[in-house]
C-alpha positions in Angstrom: 17.1 -1.4 -16.2 14.3 -3.6 -14.9 15.5 -6.2 -12.4 13.6 -9.1 -10.8 14.4 -10.9 -7.6 13.9 -14.6 -7.3 11.9 -15.4 -4.2 11.4 -19.2 -4.6 13.9 -21.9 -5.6 12.6 -23.7 -8.7 14.0 -27.0 -7.5 13.2 -27.3 -3.8 10.6 -24.5 -3.5 12.7 -23.0 -0.7 12.5 -19.2 0.0 15.7 -18.6 2.0 18.8 -17.4 0.2 22.2 -16.3 1.2 24.8 -14.2 -0.6 27.3 -16.3 -2.6 29.2 -14.2 -5.2 29.2 -10.9 -6.9 30.3 -11.3 -10.5 31.0 -9.0 -13.4 29.4 -9.4 -16.8 32.8 -9.6 -18.6 31.2 -10.2 -22.0 28.8 -7.4 -22.6 27.9 -4.7 -20.1 30.7 -4.9 -17.4 27.9 -4.5 -14.9 28.0 -6.5 -11.6 25.4 -9.0 -10.6 24.8 -11.0 -7.5 24.6 -14.8 -7.2 22.7 -16.2 -4.2 22.5 -19.7 -2.8 19.4 -21.5 -1.8 20.0 -22.6 1.8 17.8 -25.7 1.3 19.3 -27.3 -1.9 22.3 -25.1 -2.6 21.2 -24.1 -6.1 23.0 -21.0 -7.1 20.8 -18.3 -8.7 21.6 -15.0 -10.4 19.4 -12.6 -8.5 18.4 -9.8 -8.9 18.6 -10.1 -12.7 17.2 -8.5 -15.8 13.6 -9.4 -16.6 12.6 -11.1 -19.9 12.2 -7.8 -21.6 15.6 -6.5 -20.5 17.8 -9.6 -20.9 18.1 -9.4 -24.7 20.7 -6.6 -24.7 23.1 -8.8 -22.8 23.3 -11.2 -25.7 24.0 -8.6 -28.3 27.7 -8.2 -27.9 30.0 -9.5 -30.7 31.9 -11.2 -27.9 29.0 -13.5 -27.2 30.2 -15.9 -29.9 27.5 -18.6 -29.6 25.1 -16.0 -31.1 27.4 -13.9 -33.2 29.7 -16.7 -34.5 32.4 -14.1 -34.8 36.0 -14.8 -35.9 37.4 -11.4 -34.9 39.7 -12.5 -32.1 42.0 -15.3 -31.0 39.4 -16.1 -28.3 36.7 -16.6 -31.0 39.0 -18.9 -32.9 39.9 -20.9 -29.8 36.2 -21.4 -29.3 35.6 -22.5 -32.9 38.5 -24.9 -32.7 37.1 -26.5 -29.6 33.6 -26.5 -31.1 34.8 -28.3 -34.2 36.1 -31.2 -32.1 33.0 -31.4 -30.0 30.3 -31.4 -32.7 31.0 -35.0 -33.8 31.6 -36.0 -30.2 28.1 -34.8 -29.3 26.5 -36.7 -32.2 28.4 -39.9 -31.3 27.0 -39.5 -27.8 23.5 -39.1 -29.2 23.9 -42.1 -31.5 25.1 -44.3 -28.6 21.5 -44.0 -27.5 19.7 -44.1 -30.9 21.5 -44.5 -34.2 19.1 -42.4 -36.2 15.7 -40.7 -35.8 14.0 -37.4 -35.2 16.1 -34.9 -33.2 15.4 -31.4 -31.8 18.2 -29.1 -30.8 16.6 -26.7 -28.4 18.5 -23.4 -28.2 20.5 -24.4 -31.4 22.4 -21.1 -31.6 23.9 -20.6 -35.0 23.1 -24.1 -36.0 26.5 -26.0 -36.1 25.2 -29.1 -34.3 22.1 -29.2 -36.4 24.3 -29.0 -39.5 26.3 -32.0 -38.2 23.0 -33.9 -37.6 21.9 -33.3 -41.2 25.2 -34.4 -42.5 24.7 -37.8 -40.8 21.1 -38.2 -42.0 19.1 -37.2 -39.0 15.6 -35.7 -39.3 16.6 -32.5 -37.6 14.7 -29.6 -36.1 15.9 -26.5 -34.2 14.5 -23.9 -31.9 16.4 -20.7 -31.3 14.9 -17.6 -29.5 17.6 -15.2 -30.6 16.8 -13.5 -33.9 20.5 -13.0 -34.7 21.5 -16.6 -34.0 18.4 -18.0 -35.7 19.1 -16.2 -39.0 22.6 -17.6 -39.0 21.3 -21.1 -38.2 18.7 -20.9 -41.1 21.4 -19.8 -43.5 23.8 -22.6 -42.4 21.2 -25.5 -42.3 18.5 -24.4 -44.7 16.0 -25.6 -42.0 13.0 -23.6 -40.9 14.4 -22.9 -37.4 11.6 -21.7 -35.2 11.6 -19.1 -32.4 9.6 -21.2 -30.0 8.7 -24.8 -29.4 5.0 -24.0 -29.9 5.6 -23.4 -33.6 6.4 -27.1 -34.0 2.8 -28.1 -33.4 2.3 -31.6 -32.0 5.7 -32.7 -33.2 7.4 -35.5 -31.2 11.1 -36.2 -31.0 13.3 -39.3 -30.3 16.1 -37.1 -29.1 16.0 -33.6 -27.6 19.3 -31.8 -26.9 20.1 -28.7 -24.9 23.8 -27.9 -25.2 24.5 -25.3 -22.6 21.0 -23.9 -22.8 19.2 -24.9 -19.6 21.1 -22.3 -17.5 19.6 -19.6 -19.7 15.9 -20.6 -19.3 14.0 -18.5 -16.8 10.8 -20.7 -16.6 12.8 -23.8 -15.7 10.0 -26.2 -14.6 7.6 -25.1 -17.3 10.2 -25.7 -20.0 11.3 -29.1 -18.7 7.6 -30.2 -18.6 7.1 -28.9 -22.1 10.2 -30.6 -23.5 9.3 -33.9 -21.8 5.9 -33.8 -23.4 7.6 -33.6 -26.8 9.6 -36.8 -26.3 8.4 -40.0 -28.0 7.9 -43.1 -25.9 11.4 -44.0 -24.5 12.7 -40.8 -26.0 15.9 -39.3 -24.6 16.9 -35.8 -23.5 20.5 -34.6 -23.3 21.2 -31.6 -21.0 24.7 -30.1 -20.9 25.4 -27.5 -18.2 28.4 -26.1 -16.4 29.1 -27.6 -13.0 29.6 -25.0 -10.2 31.3 -27.7 -8.0 34.2 -28.3 -10.4 37.7 -27.5 -9.4 38.1 -24.7 -12.0 35.0 -23.0 -10.5 36.5 -23.2 -7.1 39.8 -21.8 -8.3 38.5 -18.9 -10.3 35.7 -18.0 -7.9 34.0 -14.8 -9.1 36.0 -14.8 -12.3 34.9 -18.3 -13.4 33.7 -17.7 -16.9 30.9 -20.2 -16.7 29.0 -18.0 -14.2 28.5 -15.7 -17.2 26.1 -13.4 -15.5 23.4 -12.3 -16.2 22.9 -14.6 -19.2 23.3 -17.7 -16.9 20.3 -17.6 -14.6 21.0 -20.8 -12.7 24.3 -22.4 -11.7 23.8 -26.1 -11.2 25.5 -28.9 -9.3 25.0 -32.6 -10.0 22.6 -32.8 -7.1 20.5 -29.9 -8.4 20.1 -31.5 -11.9 19.3 -35.0 -10.4 16.6 -33.5 -8.2 15.2 -31.4 -11.1 14.9 -34.3 -13.5 13.4 -36.6 -10.8 10.7 -34.0 -10.0 9.6 -34.2 -13.6 9.6 -38.0 -13.8 12.7 -38.1 -16.0 14.9 -41.1 -15.4 18.6 -40.2 -15.3 20.5 -42.9 -17.1 24.0 -41.5 -17.4 26.3 -38.5 -16.6 29.1 -37.8 -19.1 31.9 -35.3 -18.6 32.7 -32.6 -21.2 36.4 -32.6 -20.5 37.2 -30.2 -23.3 35.1 -27.5 -21.5 37.6 -27.2 -18.6 40.2 -25.8 -21.0 38.1 -23.3 -22.8 36.4 -22.1 -19.6 39.8 -21.8 -17.9 41.1 -19.8 -20.8 38.3 -17.3 -20.6 38.7 -17.1 -16.8 42.4 -16.4 -17.2 41.5 -13.5 -19.6 39.1 -12.1 -17.0 41.6 -12.5 -14.2 44.6 -11.1 -16.1 43.2 -9.0 -18.9 46.6 -7.5 -19.9 48.5 -10.8 -19.8 49.9 -12.2 -23.1 47.6 -14.7 -24.7 50.2 -17.5 -24.7 50.5 -17.1 -20.9 46.7 -17.4 -20.6 46.7 -20.5 -22.8 49.4 -22.2 -20.7 47.7 -21.4 -17.4 44.4 -22.5 -18.8 45.9 -25.8 -19.9 47.3 -26.5 -16.5 44.2 -25.6 -14.5 42.0 -27.4 -17.1 44.1 -30.5 -16.7 44.0 -30.2 -12.9 40.2 -29.9 -13.0 39.8 -33.0 -15.2 42.1 -35.0 -13.0 40.1 -33.9 -9.9 36.9 -34.8 -11.8 38.0 -38.5 -12.0 37.5 -38.8 -8.2 34.0 -37.3 -7.8 32.7 -36.6 -11.4 32.7 -32.9 -10.7 34.0 -32.0 -14.2 33.8 -28.4 -15.5 30.7 -29.3 -17.6 28.5 -32.4 -17.5 26.0 -34.0 -19.9 22.9 -35.5 -18.2 21.2 -38.2 -20.2 17.6 -38.9 -19.1 14.6 -40.9 -20.5 10.9 -40.0 -20.4 
């Protein structure tokens, strides 16, 4: 396997890193990967990690449901239940900024959010690099989902969404600049990412499901995202918690921590820790996942 080591922090340009965690890829390979911390800005980085040619196989597992859309296990069905509640919530959040318009879902996966946008009369577009997920998205939405943003030549968007996508993007600054250039005047970008400062992250440590190595390349805090957006001239207007994520992430983390435990025990523990995490988030806004809303 070809591994690359990150030598410069994409946010602060620092070059000094210290060991933070060693985590197992519970989803696909069961291999172990290191997470290091930038000593200047505290960004957590999966490094060393598979290069762009090698990373694809880590998305190919049927257990990676955001690409497979599988319904083979209780975990899959828990994910789909949570997703069904969040789709309309996401669109309501978008429509609180702009009631209707042209929307791009970047990293649209199997297309469920795009399908919701179409249902409510948005002019919707999607980009999805995964061939497997893109085929499913095209089948679901009947839209010409593209593999890259370059294929949508000169197209501008009122809204761009990245729902748990930014942590997967290797060329972080290049992509933020490219997405910003595709916003209309006063356009808005929505970026949802896990929050490594949440209580559930601190409880589960190396078994926190949202580390999801090696697919998650970066592990952000609020300060990291604020600095990243500011460096690209994007004005942060709001931060919204995704409270439902604490329960699903805790459920997966319980499975990783106690793989032979009965499912109902995992669900009970996940509910309790997810609730604790959300209550703690009220004090410092360090919820399990956060949506950052920014304007060009």
